Steps between C-alpha positions, in 0.01 A plus 500: 500500500637656186640308205864564590456358852310200364775433246770530771315251721464254214871531422585408858310173487725200518527234233336258743200730547460539127528126437247425773255757366524352150445153642194614697353666192555204268466182711170336400399377846445598862761259638858407420768290664762695689778312323362581152463869590846520658663323202321724251605817683860379535512420128367846414759670720790274407576429867346338807215685669567651843248326731456802728429728207258247354311468832475878525363523145248225578381702797476824299306334218271283712649168392427239767624145559222244533540340840468125525518460122802310375367290214720303267532673167707335230616250763634754752337624817450873453421813699208683343453877488179685424562806285250714693311504828180433305657186349618391845147539638359294211760221506593461868251223577510321166628142466859447389378335181313815394804716575722266300258497206478882497879541495549232235238668278675836537839346417352319199415835342876544450515871578854481640645205311 
């Protein structure tokens, strides 16, 4: 692929794709709550995230929801997503407390505050 084609493809990326890629590059953990990720992306775009588009991007980028994991984080029961298949493999059988601790530690680093 030549430089002009690469540049044209990058220009066609949506704001949601760009925001998600930045999040994936900068988030300091393997896991995040779906609500935190959705809120962050909506804030970056200045509008609500289209759920279908978000699900498609998750599929394309290998982001997977942890099944059976709905721990309470900051007092609310949350859906957890692993930011890669490797993270999903590592975290799928872990106790809710470990998942909660990992997410709280990542949030405490204040990357997106």
